[in-house]
VMD Tcl script that draws the C-alpha trace (Angstrom):
set ca {
  {2.10 -14.57 13.75}
  {4.15 -15.40 10.66}
  {7.76 -16.41 11.33}
  {10.12 -14.17 9.35}
  {13.31 -15.75 10.71}
  {14.11 -17.42 7.39}
  {13.61 -14.20 5.42}
  {15.79 -12.23 7.82}
  {18.50 -14.87 7.58}
  {18.43 -14.60 3.78}
  {18.76 -10.82 3.98}
  {21.69 -11.11 6.37}
  {23.39 -13.62 4.07}
  {22.89 -11.37 1.05}
  {24.42 -8.42 2.88}
  {27.29 -10.56 4.16}
  {27.90 -11.86 0.63}
  {28.11 -8.33 -0.78}
  {30.49 -7.31 2.00}
  {32.67 -10.39 1.46}
  {32.88 -9.82 -2.29}
  {33.64 -6.15 -1.68}
  {36.49 -7.00 0.69}
  {37.98 -9.63 -1.61}
  {37.43 -7.89 -4.93}
  {35.97 -11.05 -6.41}
  {35.09 -14.49 -5.06}
  {34.16 -17.89 -6.41}
  {31.08 -19.70 -5.17}
  {33.10 -22.22 -3.11}
  {35.08 -19.56 -1.28}
  {31.99 -17.43 -0.75}
  {30.15 -20.38 0.75}
  {33.08 -21.01 3.09}
  {33.12 -17.39 4.25}
  {29.37 -17.39 4.81}
  {29.40 -20.79 6.48}
  {26.90 -22.28 4.01}
  {26.92 -25.08 1.44}
  {28.21 -24.28 -2.04}
  {24.74 -24.83 -3.50}
  {23.27 -22.24 -1.12}
  {25.97 -19.74 -2.02}
  {25.34 -20.40 -5.70}
  {21.62 -19.67 -5.38}
  {22.37 -16.54 -3.39}
  {24.78 -15.01 -5.92}
  {22.46 -15.99 -8.78}
  {19.71 -13.93 -7.16}
  {22.06 -11.00 -6.59}
  {23.25 -11.26 -10.20}
  {19.66 -11.14 -11.45}
  {19.34 -7.76 -9.72}
  {22.64 -6.51 -11.11}
  {24.19 -6.31 -7.66}
  {26.98 -8.75 -8.57}
  {28.50 -9.82 -11.89}
  {30.16 -13.09 -12.90}
  {33.48 -12.97 -14.70}
  {33.12 -15.35 -17.68}
  {36.80 -16.33 -17.53}
  {37.50 -16.79 -13.82}
  {33.85 -17.63 -13.00}
  {34.21 -15.50 -9.90}
  {31.76 -12.82 -8.80}
  {32.45 -9.14 -8.28}
  {30.21 -6.21 -7.35}
  {27.87 -5.13 -10.12}
  {26.72 -1.82 -11.54}
  {23.37 -2.20 -9.82}
  {25.07 -1.10 -6.62}
  {26.39 1.99 -8.35}
  {22.83 2.87 -9.36}
  {21.60 2.48 -5.79}
  {24.52 4.44 -4.37}
  {24.00 7.15 -6.98}
  {20.36 7.53 -6.01}
  {21.28 7.83 -2.35}
  {24.04 10.34 -3.04}
  {21.74 12.37 -5.29}
  {19.22 12.65 -2.47}
  {21.91 13.75 -0.03}
  {23.31 16.20 -2.58}
  {19.90 17.81 -3.09}
  {19.44 18.32 0.65}
  {22.89 19.78 1.07}
  {22.52 22.01 -1.97}
  {18.96 23.13 -1.27}
  {19.10 23.81 2.46}
  {20.45 27.40 2.26}
  {17.64 28.25 -0.15}
  {15.07 26.75 2.22}
  {16.47 28.88 5.03}
  {16.34 32.03 2.90}
  {12.75 31.36 1.81}
  {11.60 30.64 5.36}
  {13.21 33.85 6.59}
  {11.66 35.86 3.76}
  {8.14 34.41 3.97}
  {8.04 33.47 7.68}
  {6.26 30.28 6.59}
  {7.32 26.62 6.52}
  {9.43 25.52 3.55}
  {9.71 21.84 2.60}
  {11.73 19.74 0.16}
  {9.95 16.65 -1.14}
  {10.90 13.77 -3.44}
  {9.00 10.91 -5.04}
  {9.00 7.64 -3.10}
  {6.92 4.92 -4.75}
  {3.34 6.25 -4.67}
  {3.95 9.09 -2.21}
  {5.88 12.25 -1.53}
  {8.47 11.90 1.21}
  {9.83 15.07 2.80}
  {13.60 15.12 3.15}
  {14.22 18.61 4.53}
  {12.31 21.42 6.19}
  {12.87 24.88 7.59}
  {10.14 26.25 9.83}
  {9.12 29.88 9.50}
  {9.02 32.28 12.42}
  {5.22 32.59 12.22}
  {4.64 28.91 12.90}
  {2.80 28.52 16.18}
  {3.66 24.83 16.50}
  {6.87 23.48 14.94}
  {5.70 20.23 13.35}
  {8.42 18.35 11.47}
  {7.39 16.85 8.14}
  {10.81 15.31 7.51}
  {10.37 11.61 6.82}
  {6.61 11.96 6.53}
  {4.81 10.54 3.50}
  {1.79 12.17 1.90}
  {-0.26 11.32 -1.23}
  {0.67 12.82 -4.57}
  {-2.77 14.00 -5.64}
  {-3.56 16.36 -2.75}
  {-0.24 18.05 -1.96}
  {1.51 20.84 -3.82}
  {4.81 18.90 -3.85}
  {3.02 15.77 -5.02}
  {1.21 17.56 -7.83}
  {4.51 18.97 -9.09}
  {6.10 15.52 -9.15}
  {2.99 13.97 -10.70}
  {2.73 16.69 -13.36}
  {6.29 16.20 -14.54}
  {6.23 12.40 -14.73}
  {6.39 10.65 -18.09}
  {2.88 10.48 -19.53}
  {2.57 6.72 -19.05}
  {3.58 6.92 -15.39}
  {1.16 9.76 -14.73}
  {-1.71 7.90 -16.42}
  {-0.98 4.75 -14.43}
  {-1.17 6.63 -11.15}
  {-4.38 8.41 -12.12}
  {-6.01 5.03 -12.70}
  {-5.84 4.38 -8.96}
  {-8.44 5.64 -6.52}
  {-7.85 9.22 -5.37}
  {-9.06 9.26 -1.75}
  {-10.64 12.41 -0.34}
  {-8.71 13.66 2.68}
  {-10.83 16.81 2.94}
  {-13.96 18.09 1.16}
  {-11.65 20.04 -1.19}
  {-9.50 17.09 -2.30}
  {-9.70 16.50 -6.07}
  {-10.86 12.91 -6.55}
  {-11.79 13.03 -10.25}
  {-8.85 11.77 -12.33}
  {-9.80 13.75 -15.45}
  {-10.07 17.00 -13.48}
  {-6.73 16.36 -11.78}
  {-5.10 15.51 -15.12}
  {-6.22 18.88 -16.53}
  {-4.83 20.63 -13.47}
  {-1.51 18.81 -13.87}
  {-1.22 20.07 -17.45}
  {-1.81 23.60 -16.16}
  {0.89 23.11 -13.51}
  {3.41 22.26 -16.22}
  {2.41 25.39 -18.18}
  {2.51 27.88 -15.34}
  {5.45 26.39 -13.45}
  {3.94 25.79 -10.02}
  {1.27 23.83 -8.14}
  {-1.01 24.94 -5.36}
  {-3.34 23.27 -2.89}
  {-6.13 24.96 -0.97}
  {-7.10 22.82 2.03}
  {-6.77 19.60 0.01}
  {-4.49 17.66 2.35}
  {-5.62 19.18 5.63}
  {-8.37 21.66 6.36}
  {-6.82 25.02 7.15}
  {-3.54 24.31 5.28}
  {-2.58 25.89 1.94}
  {0.63 25.49 -0.06}
  {2.46 26.21 -3.30}
  {5.33 24.23 -4.85}
  {7.70 24.33 -7.83}
  {9.94 21.74 -9.52}
  {13.66 21.31 -8.89}
  {15.58 19.97 -11.87}
  {18.80 18.01 -12.15}
  {21.47 18.90 -14.69}
  {19.73 16.84 -17.40}
  {16.42 18.64 -16.83}
  {14.73 15.77 -14.98}
  {12.53 16.90 -12.10}
  {14.21 15.44 -9.02}
  {12.32 17.14 -6.20}
  {9.74 19.78 -5.34}
  {10.12 22.87 -3.17}
  {7.07 24.12 -1.28}
  {5.88 26.92 0.97}
  {2.97 26.07 3.25}
  {1.02 27.85 5.93}
  {-2.36 28.24 7.59}
  {-5.23 29.21 5.31}
  {-6.07 32.33 7.30}
  {-2.59 33.68 6.57}
  {-1.72 32.02 3.25}
  {-4.94 32.99 1.49}
  {-5.78 31.98 -2.10}
  {-5.10 35.58 -3.20}
  {-1.61 35.30 -1.65}
  {-0.65 32.10 -3.47}
  {0.52 33.65 -6.79}
  {2.96 35.90 -4.90}
  {4.25 32.95 -2.89}
  {4.44 30.93 -6.10}
  {6.82 33.47 -7.61}
  {9.08 33.15 -4.57}
  {9.01 29.35 -4.56}
  {9.71 29.22 -8.32}
  {12.70 31.53 -7.88}
  {13.93 29.32 -5.02}
  {13.49 26.14 -7.06}
  {15.33 27.77 -9.97}
  {18.22 28.69 -7.68}
  {18.51 25.10 -6.43}
  {18.26 23.75 -9.99}
  {21.14 25.99 -11.08}
  {23.23 24.74 -8.18}
  {22.53 21.18 -9.37}
  {23.82 22.08 -12.83}
  {20.57 22.89 -14.65}
  {21.20 25.81 -16.97}
  {17.94 26.40 -18.87}
  {15.78 29.01 -17.18}
  {12.02 29.40 -16.95}
  {10.62 31.77 -19.54}
  {7.01 32.03 -18.35}
}
mol new
graphics top color blue
foreach p $ca { graphics top sphere $p radius 0.5 }
foreach p [lrange $ca 0 end-1] q [lrange $ca 1 end] { graphics top cylinder $p $q radius 0.2 }
display resetview
């Protein structure tokens, strides 16, 4: 088994360095090394790596290091995620009460959708939590929404990868999926019919930030015997209205016209 002790020590030192700089406001390499209990050369390499990532910045006059704007970007992303959950949750509750089905909030995480909130409908026989679960983009309604609204280059790059079949209904042809993604953008919602799991259908719509960027997807899902293909357009209208309501709460002012 590979020994990760050295890597873990480096991570601990990096975190300790950020905390020390935060407490002091700014620190020189010598003082940072003293606080970390390492040689000046080690401290120098450490802050150089952090600076490359924008996590610390070097003052050209004092030659001391302070926290960088890279941390603000990371904190902003975390706060945005928390803000979406807090803002969206009442809408999830309302949709679940109205439809009696499960309502999920999903965001993009690398190559997957990760679910960050859920309200289970009263018709659910088994309450299965999807919060924290990752699913592929190409075979989920949330994933298709996020994939459809990516910049063209990002979408194309992801469609170059293999699209594994999770069920007989999963779309595995990139060209066919690309055409469907264009249609999702036009009509305002995505749907899946037993593409992720047999017996599970879903619809989803995009949630936009104040600048119009799609930040998340809102979905309604349920068993295929109850959420039939003929029922999906009606559910789609509800999920689009819910996504619009969340978008407005996030500061997005332009409304759907389709």
